[in-house]
mmCIF file as Biopython writes it, N, C-alpha, C and O atoms, coordinates in Angstrom:
data_model
#
loop_
_atom_site.group_PDB
_atom_site.id
_atom_site.type_symbol
_atom_site.label_atom_id
_atom_site.label_alt_id
_atom_site.label_comp_id
_atom_site.label_asym_id
_atom_site.label_entity_id
_atom_site.label_seq_id
_atom_site.pdbx_PDB_ins_code
_atom_site.Cartn_x
_atom_site.Cartn_y
_atom_site.Cartn_z
_atom_site.occupancy
_atom_site.B_iso_or_equiv
_atom_site.auth_seq_id
_atom_site.auth_asym_id
_atom_site.pdbx_PDB_model_num
ATOM 1   N N  . MET A ? 1  ? -24.031 -43.898 -59.421 1.0 0.0 1  A 1 
ATOM 2   C CA . MET A ? 1  ? -24.299 -43.139 -58.846 1.0 0.0 1  A 1 
ATOM 3   C C  . MET A ? 1  ? -26.068 -43.074 -58.763 1.0 0.0 1  A 1 
ATOM 4   O O  . MET A ? 1  ? -26.815 -43.837 -59.375 1.0 0.0 1  A 1 
ATOM 5   N N  . SER A ? 2  ? -26.640 -41.583 -57.534 1.0 0.0 2  A 1 
ATOM 6   C CA . SER A ? 2  ? -27.916 -41.894 -58.821 1.0 0.0 2  A 1 
ATOM 7   C C  . SER A ? 2  ? -28.732 -40.777 -58.361 1.0 0.0 2  A 1 
ATOM 8   O O  . SER A ? 2  ? -28.577 -40.191 -57.290 1.0 0.0 2  A 1 
ATOM 9   N N  . ARG A ? 3  ? -29.595 -40.530 -59.228 1.0 0.0 3  A 1 
ATOM 10  C CA . ARG A ? 3  ? -29.964 -38.330 -59.726 1.0 0.0 3  A 1 
ATOM 11  C C  . ARG A ? 3  ? -31.013 -38.754 -58.412 1.0 0.0 3  A 1 
ATOM 12  O O  . ARG A ? 3  ? -31.350 -39.844 -57.951 1.0 0.0 3  A 1 
ATOM 13  N N  . TYR A ? 4  ? -31.350 -37.342 -58.056 1.0 0.0 4  A 1 
ATOM 14  C CA . TYR A ? 4  ? -31.827 -36.870 -57.028 1.0 0.0 4  A 1 
ATOM 15  C C  . TYR A ? 4  ? -32.481 -35.498 -57.034 1.0 0.0 4  A 1 
ATOM 16  O O  . TYR A ? 4  ? -31.761 -34.571 -56.662 1.0 0.0 4  A 1 
ATOM 17  N N  . VAL A ? 5  ? -33.973 -35.161 -57.467 1.0 0.0 5  A 1 
ATOM 18  C CA . VAL A ? 5  ? -34.788 -34.522 -57.390 1.0 0.0 5  A 1 
ATOM 19  C C  . VAL A ? 5  ? -34.584 -33.499 -56.529 1.0 0.0 5  A 1 
ATOM 20  O O  . VAL A ? 5  ? -35.683 -33.544 -55.976 1.0 0.0 5  A 1 
ATOM 21  N N  . VAL A ? 6  ? -33.649 -32.036 -55.648 1.0 0.0 6  A 1 
ATOM 22  C CA . VAL A ? 6  ? -34.062 -31.158 -55.216 1.0 0.0 6  A 1 
ATOM 23  C C  . VAL A ? 6  ? -35.100 -29.866 -55.202 1.0 0.0 6  A 1 
ATOM 24  O O  . VAL A ? 6  ? -34.754 -29.068 -56.073 1.0 0.0 6  A 1 
ATOM 25  N N  . HIS A ? 7  ? -36.045 -29.508 -54.612 1.0 0.0 7  A 1 
ATOM 26  C CA . HIS A ? 7  ? -37.097 -28.356 -54.520 1.0 0.0 7  A 1 
ATOM 27  C C  . HIS A ? 7  ? -36.217 -27.865 -53.425 1.0 0.0 7  A 1 
ATOM 28  O O  . HIS A ? 7  ? -35.778 -28.514 -52.475 1.0 0.0 7  A 1 
ATOM 29  N N  . PHE A ? 8  ? -36.007 -26.447 -53.754 1.0 0.0 8  A 1 
ATOM 30  C CA . PHE A ? 8  ? -35.870 -25.320 -52.921 1.0 0.0 8  A 1 
ATOM 31  C C  . PHE A ? 8  ? -37.555 -24.548 -52.486 1.0 0.0 8  A 1 
ATOM 32  O O  . PHE A ? 8  ? -38.124 -23.911 -53.372 1.0 0.0 8  A 1 
ATOM 33  N N  . MET A ? 9  ? -38.231 -24.690 -51.070 1.0 0.0 9  A 1 
ATOM 34  C CA . MET A ? 9  ? -39.235 -24.341 -50.917 1.0 0.0 9  A 1 
ATOM 35  C C  . MET A ? 9  ? -38.929 -23.015 -49.888 1.0 0.0 9  A 1 
ATOM 36  O O  . MET A ? 9  ? -38.070 -22.987 -49.007 1.0 0.0 9  A 1 
ATOM 37  N N  . LYS A ? 10 ? -40.128 -21.636 -50.349 1.0 0.0 10 A 1 
ATOM 38  C CA . LYS A ? 10 ? -39.587 -20.709 -49.148 1.0 0.0 10 A 1 
ATOM 39  C C  . LYS A ? 10 ? -41.439 -20.851 -49.438 1.0 0.0 10 A 1 
ATOM 40  O O  . LYS A ? 10 ? -42.101 -21.241 -50.399 1.0 0.0 10 A 1 
ATOM 41  N N  . ASP A ? 11 ? -41.856 -20.213 -47.816 1.0 0.0 11 A 1 
ATOM 42  C CA . ASP A ? 11 ? -42.882 -19.367 -47.359 1.0 0.0 11 A 1 
ATOM 43  C C  . ASP A ? 11 ? -43.083 -18.728 -47.257 1.0 0.0 11 A 1 
ATOM 44  O O  . ASP A ? 11 ? -42.610 -18.090 -46.317 1.0 0.0 11 A 1 
ATOM 45  N N  . VAL A ? 12 ? -44.268 -18.030 -48.347 1.0 0.0 12 A 1 
ATOM 46  C CA . VAL A ? 12 ? -44.793 -16.072 -48.444 1.0 0.0 12 A 1 
ATOM 47  C C  . VAL A ? 12 ? -45.865 -16.047 -48.522 1.0 0.0 12 A 1 
ATOM 48  O O  . VAL A ? 12 ? -46.535 -16.868 -49.149 1.0 0.0 12 A 1 
ATOM 49  N N  . LEU A ? 13 ? -46.319 -15.032 -47.860 1.0 0.0 13 A 1 
ATOM 50  C CA . LEU A ? 13 ? -47.691 -14.837 -47.506 1.0 0.0 13 A 1 
ATOM 51  C C  . LEU A ? 13 ? -48.203 -13.763 -49.488 1.0 0.0 13 A 1 
ATOM 52  O O  . LEU A ? 13 ? -47.565 -13.070 -50.281 1.0 0.0 13 A 1 
ATOM 53  N N  . GLY A ? 14 ? -49.164 -14.105 -49.423 1.0 0.0 14 A 1 
ATOM 54  C CA . GLY A ? 14 ? -50.045 -13.719 -50.768 1.0 0.0 14 A 1 
ATOM 55  C C  . GLY A ? 14 ? -50.510 -12.529 -50.731 1.0 0.0 14 A 1 
ATOM 56  O O  . GLY A ? 14 ? -50.339 -12.073 -49.600 1.0 0.0 14 A 1 
ATOM 57  N N  . GLU A ? 15 ? -51.160 -11.592 -51.613 1.0 0.0 15 A 1 
ATOM 58  C CA . GLU A ? 15 ? -52.302 -10.534 -50.980 1.0 0.0 15 A 1 
ATOM 59  C C  . GLU A ? 15 ? -53.079 -10.942 -50.727 1.0 0.0 15 A 1 
ATOM 60  O O  . GLU A ? 15 ? -53.961 -10.110 -50.942 1.0 0.0 15 A 1 
ATOM 61  N N  . ASN A ? 16 ? -53.550 -11.904 -50.297 1.0 0.0 16 A 1 
ATOM 62  C CA . ASN A ? 16 ? -54.826 -11.938 -49.768 1.0 0.0 16 A 1 
ATOM 63  C C  . ASN A ? 16 ? -54.374 -12.332 -47.860 1.0 0.0 16 A 1 
ATOM 64  O O  . ASN A ? 16 ? -55.094 -12.422 -46.866 1.0 0.0 16 A 1 
ATOM 65  N N  . GLY A ? 17 ? -53.278 -12.438 -48.003 1.0 0.0 17 A 1 
ATOM 66  C CA . GLY A ? 17 ? -52.670 -12.826 -47.007 1.0 0.0 17 A 1 
ATOM 67  C C  . GLY A ? 17 ? -52.794 -13.474 -46.231 1.0 0.0 17 A 1 
ATOM 68  O O  . GLY A ? 17 ? -52.807 -13.242 -45.022 1.0 0.0 17 A 1 
ATOM 69  N N  . ARG A ? 18 ? -53.004 -15.189 -47.233 1.0 0.0 18 A 1 
ATOM 70  C CA . ARG A ? 18 ? -52.603 -16.103 -46.545 1.0 0.0 18 A 1 
ATOM 71  C C  . ARG A ? 18 ? -50.934 -16.558 -47.016 1.0 0.0 18 A 1 
ATOM 72  O O  . ARG A ? 18 ? -50.088 -16.008 -47.720 1.0 0.0 18 A 1 
ATOM 73  N N  . GLN A ? 19 ? -50.973 -17.882 -46.210 1.0 0.0 19 A 1 
ATOM 74  C CA . GLN A ? 19 ? -49.396 -18.268 -46.437 1.0 0.0 19 A 1 
ATOM 75  C C  . GLN A ? 19 ? -49.958 -19.322 -47.554 1.0 0.0 19 A 1 
ATOM 76  O O  . GLN A ? 19 ? -51.018 -19.947 -47.499 1.0 0.0 19 A 1 
ATOM 77  N N  . CYS A ? 20 ? -48.689 -19.361 -48.867 1.0 0.0 20 A 1 
ATOM 78  C CA . CYS A ? 20 ? -48.412 -20.011 -49.648 1.0 0.0 20 A 1 
ATOM 79  C C  . CYS A ? 20 ? -47.209 -21.251 -49.823 1.0 0.0 20 A 1 
ATOM 80  O O  . CYS A ? 20 ? -46.552 -21.306 -48.784 1.0 0.0 20 A 1 
ATOM 81  N N  . GLU A ? 21 ? -47.055 -21.585 -50.164 1.0 0.0 21 A 1 
ATOM 82  C CA . GLU A ? 21 ? -45.327 -22.585 -50.418 1.0 0.0 21 A 1 
ATOM 83  C C  . GLU A ? 21 ? -44.977 -22.578 -52.210 1.0 0.0 21 A 1 
ATOM 84  O O  . GLU A ? 21 ? -45.572 -23.083 -53.162 1.0 0.0 21 A 1 
ATOM 85  N N  . VAL A ? 22 ? -43.963 -21.906 -52.120 1.0 0.0 22 A 1 
ATOM 86  C CA . VAL A ? 22 ? -43.490 -21.363 -53.488 1.0 0.0 22 A 1 
ATOM 87  C C  . VAL A ? 22 ? -41.956 -22.138 -53.504 1.0 0.0 22 A 1 
ATOM 88  O O  . VAL A ? 22 ? -41.039 -22.162 -52.683 1.0 0.0 22 A 1 
ATOM 89  N N  . CYS A ? 23 ? -42.191 -22.907 -55.181 1.0 0.0 23 A 1 
ATOM 90  C CA . CYS A ? 23 ? -40.557 -23.626 -55.904 1.0 0.0 23 A 1 
ATOM 91  C C  . CYS A ? 23 ? -39.965 -22.265 -55.843 1.0 0.0 23 A 1 
ATOM 92  O O  . CYS A ? 23 ? -40.286 -21.456 -56.714 1.0 0.0 23 A 1 
ATOM 93  N N  . GLN A ? 24 ? -39.052 -21.894 -54.814 1.0 0.0 24 A 1 
ATOM 94  C CA . GLN A ? 24 ? -37.822 -20.895 -55.629 1.0 0.0 24 A 1 
ATOM 95  C C  . GLN A ? 24 ? -37.049 -21.953 -56.581 1.0 0.0 24 A 1 
ATOM 96  O O  . GLN A ? 24 ? -37.633 -21.895 -57.663 1.0 0.0 24 A 1 
ATOM 97  N N  . SER A ? 25 ? -36.228 -22.686 -56.642 1.0 0.0 25 A 1 
ATOM 98  C CA . SER A ? 25 ? -35.778 -23.702 -57.746 1.0 0.0 25 A 1 
ATOM 99  C C  . SER A ? 25 ? -35.821 -25.352 -57.924 1.0 0.0 25 A 1 
ATOM 100 O O  . SER A ? 25 ? -36.039 -25.912 -56.850 1.0 0.0 25 A 1 
ATOM 101 N N  . THR A ? 26 ? -35.724 -25.894 -58.609 1.0 0.0 26 A 1 
ATOM 102 C CA . THR A ? 26 ? -35.380 -27.413 -58.410 1.0 0.0 26 A 1 
ATOM 103 C C  . THR A ? 26 ? -34.154 -27.771 -59.296 1.0 0.0 26 A 1 
ATOM 104 O O  . THR A ? 26 ? -33.773 -27.424 -60.414 1.0 0.0 26 A 1 
ATOM 105 N N  . VAL A ? 27 ? -33.704 -28.594 -58.348 1.0 0.0 27 A 1 
ATOM 106 C CA . VAL A ? 27 ? -32.257 -29.294 -59.216 1.0 0.0 27 A 1 
ATOM 107 C C  . VAL A ? 27 ? -32.207 -30.220 -59.071 1.0 0.0 27 A 1 
ATOM 108 O O  . VAL A ? 27 ? -32.909 -30.688 -58.175 1.0 0.0 27 A 1 
ATOM 109 N N  . GLU A ? 28 ? -31.068 -31.381 -60.103 1.0 0.0 28 A 1 
ATOM 110 C CA . GLU A ? 28 ? -30.853 -32.586 -60.625 1.0 0.0 28 A 1 
ATOM 111 C C  . GLU A ? 28 ? -29.810 -32.407 -60.190 1.0 0.0 28 A 1 
ATOM 112 O O  . GLU A ? 28 ? -29.252 -31.309 -60.169 1.0 0.0 28 A 1 
ATOM 113 N N  . ILE A ? 29 ? -29.223 -33.748 -59.638 1.0 0.0 29 A 1 
ATOM 114 C CA . ILE A ? 29 ? -27.543 -34.065 -59.021 1.0 0.0 29 A 1 
ATOM 115 C C  . ILE A ? 29 ? -27.650 -35.506 -58.956 1.0 0.0 29 A 1 
ATOM 116 O O  . ILE A ? 29 ? -28.376 -36.159 -58.206 1.0 0.0 29 A 1 
ATOM 117 N N  . ASP A ? 30 ? -26.975 -35.854 -59.686 1.0 0.0 30 A 1 
ATOM 118 C CA . ASP A ? 30 ? -25.902 -36.667 -59.149 1.0 0.0 30 A 1 
ATOM 119 C C  . ASP A ? 30 ? -24.766 -36.952 -58.101 1.0 0.0 30 A 1 
ATOM 120 O O  . ASP A ? 30 ? -23.606 -36.565 -57.962 1.0 0.0 30 A 1 
ATOM 121 N N  . ALA A ? 31 ? -25.911 -38.101 -57.186 1.0 0.0 31 A 1 
ATOM 122 C CA . ALA A ? 31 ? -24.494 -37.961 -56.331 1.0 0.0 31 A 1 
ATOM 123 C C  . ALA A ? 31 ? -24.720 -39.873 -55.672 1.0 0.0 31 A 1 
ATOM 124 O O  . ALA A ? 31 ? -25.467 -40.654 -56.261 1.0 0.0 31 A 1 
ATOM 125 N N  . SER A ? 32 ? -24.047 -40.204 -54.624 1.0 0.0 32 A 1 
ATOM 126 C CA . SER A ? 32 ? -23.651 -41.109 -54.151 1.0 0.0 32 A 1 
ATOM 127 C C  . SER A ? 32 ? -24.899 -41.594 -52.931 1.0 0.0 32 A 1 
ATOM 128 O O  . SER A ? 32 ? -24.804 -42.619 -52.256 1.0 0.0 32 A 1 
ATOM 129 N N  . ASP A ? 33 ? -25.756 -40.855 -52.868 1.0 0.0 33 A 1 
ATOM 130 C CA . ASP A ? 33 ? -26.609 -40.883 -51.554 1.0 0.0 33 A 1 
ATOM 131 C C  . ASP A ? 33 ? -26.986 -39.586 -51.425 1.0 0.0 33 A 1 
ATOM 132 O O  . ASP A ? 33 ? -26.603 -38.609 -52.068 1.0 0.0 33 A 1 
ATOM 133 N N  . GLU A ? 34 ? -27.979 -39.680 -50.301 1.0 0.0 34 A 1 
ATOM 134 C CA . GLU A ? 34 ? -28.905 -37.936 -50.735 1.0 0.0 34 A 1 
ATOM 135 C C  . GLU A ? 34 ? -28.209 -37.015 -49.549 1.0 0.0 34 A 1 
ATOM 136 O O  . GLU A ? 34 ? -28.741 -35.910 -49.438 1.0 0.0 34 A 1 
ATOM 137 N N  . ALA A ? 35 ? -27.352 -37.220 -48.842 1.0 0.0 35 A 1 
ATOM 138 C CA . ALA A ? 35 ? -26.982 -36.359 -47.774 1.0 0.0 35 A 1 
ATOM 139 C C  . ALA A ? 35 ? -25.797 -35.477 -48.783 1.0 0.0 35 A 1 
ATOM 140 O O  . ALA A ? 35 ? -25.706 -34.286 -49.081 1.0 0.0 35 A 1 
ATOM 141 N N  . GLN A ? 36 ? -24.965 -36.703 -49.130 1.0 0.0 36 A 1 
ATOM 142 C CA . GLN A ? 36 ? -24.315 -36.172 -50.722 1.0 0.0 36 A 1 
ATOM 143 C C  . GLN A ? 36 ? -24.961 -35.163 -51.027 1.0 0.0 36 A 1 
ATOM 144 O O  . GLN A ? 36 ? -24.677 -34.044 -50.602 1.0 0.0 36 A 1 
ATOM 145 N N  . ALA A ? 37 ? -25.856 -35.395 -51.755 1.0 0.0 37 A 1 
ATOM 146 C CA . ALA A ? 37 ? -27.043 -34.806 -52.517 1.0 0.0 37 A 1 
ATOM 147 C C  . ALA A ? 37 ? -27.507 -33.193 -52.260 1.0 0.0 37 A 1 
ATOM 148 O O  . ALA A ? 37 ? -27.211 -32.071 -52.670 1.0 0.0 37 A 1 
ATOM 149 N N  . VAL A ? 38 ? -28.137 -33.632 -51.612 1.0 0.0 38 A 1 
ATOM 150 C CA . VAL A ? 38 ? -27.972 -32.738 -50.737 1.0 0.0 38 A 1 
ATOM 151 C C  . VAL A ? 38 ? -27.117 -30.954 -50.523 1.0 0.0 38 A 1 
ATOM 152 O O  . VAL A ? 38 ? -27.354 -29.762 -50.719 1.0 0.0 38 A 1 
ATOM 153 N N  . GLU A ? 39 ? -25.846 -32.035 -49.903 1.0 0.0 39 A 1 
ATOM 154 C CA . GLU A ? 39 ? -24.990 -30.844 -50.193 1.0 0.0 39 A 1 
ATOM 155 C C  . GLU A ? 39 ? -24.186 -30.196 -51.884 1.0 0.0 39 A 1 
ATOM 156 O O  . GLU A ? 39 ? -23.612 -29.187 -52.292 1.0 0.0 39 A 1 
ATOM 157 N N  . LEU A ? 40 ? -24.413 -30.884 -52.149 1.0 0.0 40 A 1 
ATOM 158 C CA . LEU A ? 40 ? -24.131 -30.820 -53.998 1.0 0.0 40 A 1 
ATOM 159 C C  . LEU A ? 40 ? -25.628 -29.751 -54.381 1.0 0.0 40 A 1 
ATOM 160 O O  . LEU A ? 40 ? -25.603 -28.822 -55.188 1.0 0.0 40 A 1 
ATOM 161 N N  . ALA A ? 41 ? -26.687 -30.128 -53.678 1.0 0.0 41 A 1 
ATOM 162 C CA . ALA A ? 41 ? -28.003 -28.843 -54.103 1.0 0.0 41 A 1 
ATOM 163 C C  . ALA A ? 41 ? -27.402 -27.507 -53.620 1.0 0.0 41 A 1 
ATOM 164 O O  . ALA A ? 41 ? -27.274 -26.545 -54.376 1.0 0.0 41 A 1 
ATOM 165 N N  . LYS A ? 42 ? -27.057 -27.498 -52.382 1.0 0.0 42 A 1 
ATOM 166 C CA . LYS A ? 42 ? -26.752 -26.025 -51.432 1.0 0.0 42 A 1 
ATOM 167 C C  . LYS A ? 42 ? -26.125 -26.057 -52.609 1.0 0.0 42 A 1 
ATOM 168 O O  . LYS A ? 42 ? -26.541 -26.224 -53.756 1.0 0.0 42 A 1 
ATOM 169 N N  . ARG A ? 43 ? -25.022 -25.866 -52.142 1.0 0.0 43 A 1 
ATOM 170 C CA . ARG A ? 43 ? -23.917 -25.202 -53.183 1.0 0.0 43 A 1 
ATOM 171 C C  . ARG A ? 43 ? -24.360 -24.981 -54.727 1.0 0.0 43 A 1 
ATOM 172 O O  . ARG A ? 43 ? -24.330 -23.787 -55.027 1.0 0.0 43 A 1 
ATOM 173 N N  . ARG A ? 44 ? -24.707 -25.715 -55.630 1.0 0.0 44 A 1 
ATOM 174 C CA . ARG A ? 44 ? -25.428 -25.227 -57.169 1.0 0.0 44 A 1 
ATOM 175 C C  . ARG A ? 44 ? -26.160 -24.067 -57.248 1.0 0.0 44 A 1 
ATOM 176 O O  . ARG A ? 44 ? -25.876 -23.062 -57.901 1.0 0.0 44 A 1 
ATOM 177 N N  . PHE A ? 45 ? -27.749 -24.386 -56.088 1.0 0.0 45 A 1 
ATOM 178 C CA . PHE A ? 45 ? -28.430 -23.391 -55.114 1.0 0.0 45 A 1 
ATOM 179 C C  . PHE A ? 45 ? -27.743 -22.142 -55.234 1.0 0.0 45 A 1 
ATOM 180 O O  . PHE A ? 45 ? -27.970 -21.361 -56.158 1.0 0.0 45 A 1 
ATOM 181 N N  . CYS A ? 46 ? -26.512 -21.831 -53.894 1.0 0.0 46 A 1 
ATOM 182 C CA . CYS A ? 46 ? -26.095 -20.846 -53.851 1.0 0.0 46 A 1 
ATOM 183 C C  . CYS A ? 46 ? -25.633 -20.145 -55.299 1.0 0.0 46 A 1 
ATOM 184 O O  . CYS A ? 46 ? -25.984 -19.045 -55.726 1.0 0.0 46 A 1 
ATOM 185 N N  . GLU A ? 47 ? -24.692 -21.166 -55.955 1.0 0.0 47 A 1 
ATOM 186 C CA . GLU A ? 47 ? -24.007 -20.818 -56.604 1.0 0.0 47 A 1 
ATOM 187 C C  . GLU A ? 47 ? -24.882 -19.789 -58.027 1.0 0.0 47 A 1 
ATOM 188 O O  . GLU A ? 47 ? -24.258 -18.802 -58.416 1.0 0.0 47 A 1 
ATOM 189 N N  . SER A ? 48 ? -26.146 -20.071 -58.640 1.0 0.0 48 A 1 
ATOM 190 C CA . SER A ? 48 ? -26.497 -20.087 -59.449 1.0 0.0 48 A 1 
ATOM 191 C C  . SER A ? 48 ? -27.601 -18.596 -58.491 1.0 0.0 48 A 1 
ATOM 192 O O  . SER A ? 48 ? -27.941 -17.818 -59.382 1.0 0.0 48 A 1 
ATOM 193 N N  . GLN A ? 49 ? -28.029 -18.208 -57.410 1.0 0.0 49 A 1 
ATOM 194 C CA . GLN A ? 49 ? -28.745 -17.526 -57.126 1.0 0.0 49 A 1 
ATOM 195 C C  . GLN A ? 49 ? -27.575 -16.214 -56.573 1.0 0.0 49 A 1 
ATOM 196 O O  . GLN A ? 49 ? -28.187 -15.415 -55.864 1.0 0.0 49 A 1 
ATOM 197 N N  . SER A ? 50 ? -25.976 -15.810 -56.752 1.0 0.0 50 A 1 
ATOM 198 C CA . SER A ? 50 ? -24.911 -15.976 -55.602 1.0 0.0 50 A 1 
ATOM 199 C C  . SER A ? 50 ? -25.248 -14.700 -54.749 1.0 0.0 50 A 1 
ATOM 200 O O  . SER A ? 50 ? -25.325 -13.473 -54.802 1.0 0.0 50 A 1 
ATOM 201 N N  . LEU A ? 51 ? -25.423 -15.966 -53.797 1.0 0.0 51 A 1 
ATOM 202 C CA . LEU A ? 51 ? -25.637 -16.313 -52.418 1.0 0.0 51 A 1 
ATOM 203 C C  . LEU A ? 51 ? -24.572 -16.935 -51.552 1.0 0.0 51 A 1 
ATOM 204 O O  . LEU A ? 51 ? -23.785 -17.711 -52.093 1.0 0.0 51 A 1 
ATOM 205 N N  . CYS A ? 52 ? -24.452 -16.657 -50.153 1.0 0.0 52 A 1 
ATOM 206 C CA . CYS A ? 52 ? -23.646 -17.594 -49.029 1.0 0.0 52 A 1 
ATOM 207 C C  . CYS A ? 52 ? -24.053 -18.527 -48.313 1.0 0.0 52 A 1 
ATOM 208 O O  . CYS A ? 52 ? -23.306 -19.299 -47.711 1.0 0.0 52 A 1 
ATOM 209 N N  . ASP A ? 53 ? -25.629 -18.572 -48.293 1.0 0.0 53 A 1 
ATOM 210 C CA . ASP A ? 53 ? -26.064 -19.525 -47.648 1.0 0.0 53 A 1 
ATOM 211 C C  . ASP A ? 53 ? -27.744 -19.445 -48.385 1.0 0.0 53 A 1 
ATOM 212 O O  . ASP A ? 53 ? -28.552 -18.516 -48.378 1.0 0.0 53 A 1 
ATOM 213 N N  . TRP A ? 54 ? -27.842 -20.938 -49.035 1.0 0.0 54 A 1 
ATOM 214 C CA . TRP A ? 54 ? -29.222 -21.153 -49.188 1.0 0.0 54 A 1 
ATOM 215 C C  . TRP A ? 54 ? -30.395 -20.453 -48.685 1.0 0.0 54 A 1 
ATOM 216 O O  . TRP A ? 54 ? -31.265 -19.807 -49.270 1.0 0.0 54 A 1 
ATOM 217 N N  . SER A ? 55 ? -30.244 -20.681 -47.705 1.0 0.0 55 A 1 
ATOM 218 C CA . SER A ? 55 ? -31.535 -20.312 -46.091 1.0 0.0 55 A 1 
ATOM 219 C C  . SER A ? 55 ? -32.038 -19.187 -46.211 1.0 0.0 55 A 1 
ATOM 220 O O  . SER A ? 55 ? -32.846 -18.596 -45.495 1.0 0.0 55 A 1 
ATOM 221 N N  . LEU A ? 56 ? -31.174 -18.687 -47.826 1.0 0.0 56 A 1 
ATOM 222 C CA . LEU A ? 56 ? -31.396 -16.719 -47.851 1.0 0.0 56 A 1 
ATOM 223 C C  . LEU A ? 56 ? -32.512 -16.377 -48.192 1.0 0.0 56 A 1 
ATOM 224 O O  . LEU A ? 56 ? -33.220 -15.434 -47.839 1.0 0.0 56 A 1 
ATOM 225 N N  . HIS A ? 57 ? -32.727 -17.608 -49.275 1.0 0.0 57 A 1 
ATOM 226 C CA . HIS A ? 57 ? -33.783 -17.287 -50.463 1.0 0.0 57 A 1 
ATOM 227 C C  . HIS A ? 57 ? -34.878 -18.726 -49.824 1.0 0.0 57 A 1 
ATOM 228 O O  . HIS A ? 57 ? -35.977 -18.941 -50.336 1.0 0.0 57 A 1 
ATOM 229 N N  . ALA A ? 58 ? -34.524 -19.270 -49.086 1.0 0.0 58 A 1 
ATOM 230 C CA . ALA A ? 58 ? -35.178 -20.736 -49.716 1.0 0.0 58 A 1 
ATOM 231 C C  . ALA A ? 58 ? -35.805 -21.024 -47.800 1.0 0.0 58 A 1 
ATOM 232 O O  . ALA A ? 58 ? -35.219 -20.475 -46.867 1.0 0.0 58 A 1 
ATOM 233 N N  . ASP A ? 59 ? -36.761 -21.748 -47.635 1.0 0.0 59 A 1 
ATOM 234 C CA . ASP A ? 59 ? -37.068 -21.735 -45.903 1.0 0.0 59 A 1 
ATOM 235 C C  . ASP A ? 59 ? -36.933 -23.268 -45.758 1.0 0.0 59 A 1 
ATOM 236 O O  . ASP A ? 59 ? -37.160 -23.609 -44.597 1.0 0.0 59 A 1 
ATOM 237 N N  . ARG A ? 60 ? -36.591 -24.445 -46.699 1.0 0.0 60 A 1 
ATOM 238 C CA . ARG A ? 60 ? -36.575 -25.491 -46.591 1.0 0.0 60 A 1 
ATOM 239 C C  . ARG A ? 60 ? -36.225 -26.596 -47.897 1.0 0.0 60 A 1 
ATOM 240 O O  . ARG A ? 60 ? -36.556 -26.099 -48.974 1.0 0.0 60 A 1 
ATOM 241 N N  . LEU A ? 61 ? -35.899 -27.352 -47.965 1.0 0.0 61 A 1 
ATOM 242 C CA . LEU A ? 61 ? -35.644 -28.153 -49.115 1.0 0.0 61 A 1 
ATOM 243 C C  . LEU A ? 61 ? -36.351 -29.522 -48.854 1.0 0.0 61 A 1 
ATOM 244 O O  . LEU A ? 61 ? -36.563 -30.027 -47.751 1.0 0.0 61 A 1 
ATOM 245 N N  . GLN A ? 62 ? -36.650 -29.989 -49.996 1.0 0.0 62 A 1 
ATOM 246 C CA . GLN A ? 62 ? -37.042 -31.350 -50.052 1.0 0.0 62 A 1 
ATOM 247 C C  . GLN A ? 62 ? -36.244 -32.454 -51.512 1.0 0.0 62 A 1 
ATOM 248 O O  . GLN A ? 62 ? -36.018 -32.157 -52.685 1.0 0.0 62 A 1 
ATOM 249 N N  . ILE A ? 63 ? -36.028 -33.635 -50.805 1.0 0.0 63 A 1 
ATOM 250 C CA . ILE A ? 63 ? -35.832 -34.485 -51.968 1.0 0.0 63 A 1 
ATOM 251 C C  . ILE A ? 63 ? -36.500 -35.438 -52.152 1.0 0.0 63 A 1 
ATOM 252 O O  . ILE A ? 63 ? -37.448 -35.878 -51.501 1.0 0.0 63 A 1 
ATOM 253 N N  . ARG A ? 64 ? -35.868 -35.903 -53.343 1.0 0.0 64 A 1 
ATOM 254 C CA . ARG A ? 64 ? -36.314 -37.409 -53.620 1.0 0.0 64 A 1 
ATOM 255 C C  . ARG A ? 64 ? -35.547 -37.941 -54.872 1.0 0.0 64 A 1 
ATOM 256 O O  . ARG A ? 64 ? -34.813 -37.295 -55.620 1.0 0.0 64 A 1 
ATOM 257 N N  . ALA A ? 65 ? -35.977 -39.639 -54.949 1.0 0.0 65 A 1 
ATOM 258 C CA . ALA A ? 65 ? -34.766 -40.150 -55.993 1.0 0.0 65 A 1 
ATOM 259 C C  . ALA A ? 65 ? -35.573 -39.994 -57.634 1.0 0.0 65 A 1 
ATOM 260 O O  . ALA A ? 65 ? -36.710 -40.369 -57.921 1.0 0.0 65 A 1 
ATOM 261 N N  . ALA A ? 66 ? -34.982 -39.601 -58.158 1.0 0.0 66 A 1 
ATOM 262 C CA . ALA A ? 66 ? -35.803 -39.470 -59.495 1.0 0.0 66 A 1 
ATOM 263 C C  . ALA A ? 66 ? -36.026 -40.769 -59.739 1.0 0.0 66 A 1 
ATOM 264 O O  . ALA A ? 66 ? -35.350 -41.706 -59.314 1.0 0.0 66 A 1 
ATOM 265 N N  . ASP A ? 67 ? -37.145 -40.836 -60.548 1.0 0.0 67 A 1 
ATOM 266 C CA . ASP A ? 67 ? -37.947 -41.606 -61.209 1.0 0.0 67 A 1 
ATOM 267 C C  . ASP A ? 67 ? -37.599 -42.323 -62.645 1.0 0.0 67 A 1 
ATOM 268 O O  . ASP A ? 67 ? -38.312 -42.062 -63.614 1.0 0.0 67 A 1 
ATOM 269 N N  . TYR A ? 68 ? -37.018 -42.800 -62.710 1.0 0.0 68 A 1 
ATOM 270 C CA . TYR A ? 68 ? -37.132 -43.676 -64.329 1.0 0.0 68 A 1 
ATOM 271 C C  . TYR A ? 68 ? -37.780 -44.920 -64.719 1.0 0.0 68 A 1 
ATOM 272 O O  . TYR A ? 68 ? -37.626 -45.938 -64.044 1.0 0.0 68 A 1 
ATOM 273 N N  . PRO A ? 69 ? -38.540 -44.894 -65.835 1.0 0.0 69 A 1 
ATOM 274 C CA . PRO A ? 69 ? -39.264 -45.875 -66.743 1.0 0.0 69 A 1 
ATOM 275 C C  . PRO A ? 69 ? -38.247 -46.496 -66.771 1.0 0.0 69 A 1 
ATOM 276 O O  . PRO A ? 69 ? -37.300 -45.760 -67.048 1.0 0.0 69 A 1 
ATOM 277 N N  . SER A ? 70 ? -37.747 -48.363 -66.486 1.0 0.0 70 A 1 
ATOM 278 C CA . SER A ? 70 ? -37.341 -49.553 -66.821 1.0 0.0 70 A 1 
ATOM 279 C C  . SER A ? 70 ? -37.767 -50.141 -68.633 1.0 0.0 70 A 1 
ATOM 280 O O  . SER A ? 70 ? -37.415 -51.255 -69.020 1.0 0.0 70 A 1 
#
């Protein structure tokens, strides 16, 4: 199993009318591959936010393998 870090990102308008990107949540997941990590992270995000669909609070997600020094 590998560890992945998944960020749920949302575009919002600031008070000055400019768009900015905000991280709604970060989830660390142990999974066999990126596809499984994405599905598990979506499920955990929905549970933590009491949502039926993750895209209600985020526009996209970013995933990367967790870097651990050896």
